N, C-alpha and C positions, 0 to 999 in steps of 0.2 A: 454376496452383491456381484454382480457381475461387471465385466469391465466397462460395458455402456454406462449404467447405473452409476458407477464411479467417475464416467466422464461427465457425467450431467451434473452431479455435485460437483465438478470442479469446474467446469462452465459457468453454474451459476454464481460459485464465488472468486472467478476470474477479474481482476483490472487488468484487462488490455493494455499493453503499456508499449510507447513509442517515445523516448526522450535520447534523440539524436540532434546536438545543436547544428549539423549541418543541413538538416533538414529542410526542402522548400517545400511549397505546396502541393506538388503531383507526388511527394513523399508521403505527403498524410494522407491525400486520398489513396494511394494506391494501399498502406495502411487499412483505412477501413474497409478499402474494398473485397479485403479477405475475410470479413465479417457476412455470414450467409446467414439471408433474410429464411431460410427453409430449416434453422436451427436455434435453438435458444439462444437469446444474447447474452453476454458475459456482465457480470454487477456494474461494472464503471469502464471506461475507458481514461486512460490517464496519460497526459499532455502535457508539453511545457505551456504555460499561461498564454502567450501568443496566438496561440492554436485552437483555445475556446469556442470562440466566436464561428471559427470557419468550421471546427467539428461538430457544435451544436448543430448548425443550419443544415450540413451533409446528414447527419442521423436523422434530424426531422423530416428531411427530405424523402429519406428512403426506408426509413423504419416508424412503425407507427407507434410504439412504445420505448424510446430511446433510453438505453441505459443512465447513469448517474455518469457525470464527469466531474475527473478527478486532476488535480495538477500539483506541481512541486514548488516547494519555497526552501529559502538557506540550502539549494542542492547545486552541486551535489558534495559539497566539501564540509558543507556545516560550520563556515566561519564567517559568514556576512554580519555587521552590525545589525543588532537587535530593530533598529529605527526603521531600517533598510529592508529586514524580513518584514516587519509590520507594513508597510509600503505596498511589497508585492502581496502580501495577503491580502490587503483590502481591495489591491486592483483586481485581482483574482476573481474575488468575491464578486466583485461588481461587473465583471464579464461573465459572471455563470457557473463557477466552479461550485460545485455541491459536495465536495471533496478534497480538502487540502491535505499533503504529504510533507509535514516540516521534519526538514532533517535537525535533528540534536546538536546543540553544538559539541561533539562526542570527545573532541579534542581536549576541552574543558575539563571534561570530565577526566578523562585520563591525567590530566593535571591536577587533579583533587579536587576541581573546583565543580560542588554540586549546585551551588547557588544559579550560576549563571544560565546552565540549562535548564531548569526549574522557571526561571524567569522566562526565558523563549517559549516553553511548553505553555504556561500560564496566560501570556500576553497574547499569544496568537489563538488561544481558548477564547478568550473576552471578545476577540473578533469573531470567532468563527461560532458562538454561542447561538443558538438558536437558527443558524443559516448555513452550516456546514459541518460535516464531519471533520474530525481534526484526526489523522495518523500521525505518530510520532517515527521518522525512522531512526534507530539507534547505531545503525551502522553497525550491527552485530561481530561482523568478521574482523574487525579491529580491535574489538576489546577482548578482553579474558573473561571467562564463565563469569567469575564475581561479579566483574565489570557491568556485564551482561543484565545480571540480576540487577544491579544496582540501577542501571541505565532505565530498565523496566521500571522499577519502583517509582524513578523521578518521572517518566512521562505518566504515571498513573496519578499520582499525586497533583501533575499540573492541569489533568483534566481531558488528557487524550481518550479521544475515544477509539482508538486503534494504537496497538505496538506492533512496528513493523520492522523487520529484520535490516536490510538492505537500502541502499542507492542502486546496486548491479553496477557501481563504477569503480569497485575496490577489487584487488586480488581476490578475497573471499569473501562470500557472500552469506546466503542462506546455510544455516549447516541443521542437521538434526539434534545434535545437544544445545546449541544455541536455543533453538525452538523450544526444545524440554525445557530449559531453564525459563523463558520468555512466558510459557504455559502453567510452569509451577508458579510463579510472582501473581498473574494475574489471577489465578484459582487461587493463591492466598489472599490476595488482596480482598476477595469477596464483591470486588468492583464489575459495572455490566461493561468491562472492556474486551474489546476482539484483539485477533491476532492475525498481522498479513507479513505473509512467506513471500519475499523476494529475491530474485535475484538467481540465477542460474537453476530455476525450475525450468525444465524443457520438455518432460515427458510423462504421460501418464502415470508409469509406474515410478516417476521419484514424487509425482502429486500424492499419490495412494498411500506413500510412506508418511508423508507428513496429514493425511486426513486420518490416519488409524491411528498417531499420535495424538492428535486431536480427540478423536473419541476415545480413546483409551482415558485422556486426562479430565475431560470436561463433559463426556457424556455425549452420545451420537446426537442427541438433539440440540447441540450447541453447534454444530458444523453448518451453517448457512449464511447468507451473504451479512445478515447484521453484525456476526461475530469473527468470521472467518474469510482471509481473501489471500489470491495467489496474486503478487504482480509478474505479470511474463508478457514476452509477446510469440517466442517461438512453440510455447505450450497449447495456443490454440489449435496449429495444424492436427497435433498428437490426439487431441480429445475429437476433432471433427472425425479424424480417423476411426477413432474407436466406436462413436457413433453412428 
């Protein structure tokens, strides 16, 4: 498979992401202007909830078939009260979010508490069911590999549609080793659950490593937007270059 073919596969699975707390409207507009009408669009655009309405209007104005809109909850530290997270989720859904990326309360997991993280996933899933995909960010770089496996199992048990590596806001984000563990847990579960690799993927070469791993573990038919995503911003430029 050529570099261009791999770039097309990665682009189809890209959640083009902008999560900067300091952003103003001109920053979001400049971010969206990076998308080319001459090339395939990414699977989704991931932004903070307050930008959902603006991004939807912009994309509908400039593209005939806009991608999905994703946003984040309990972000980035994973330590908001559950009631607050659920209010945040309901608001995001009301604003038109197609996908919710929930940060698992991973610090509770580190402290030996499995029930609280499971509750966050289950309750969020109840709100998202039939309305939006739920992706659960386990913050893999903050966990040991056994904890990565544990967090992945909790996300799956709670009803996650995707398990996602990272917020991109900590020192260590996606790693090959963590993704391998997550894929193994997804495969062993037998559930129809996807994987999102997020944080630190900036080049096609990096993306190819993760795609090859997914192909090896799950079969090359599995690597499609319904099951596999990259969460990134800088990656877009390298994919366009390869095309």
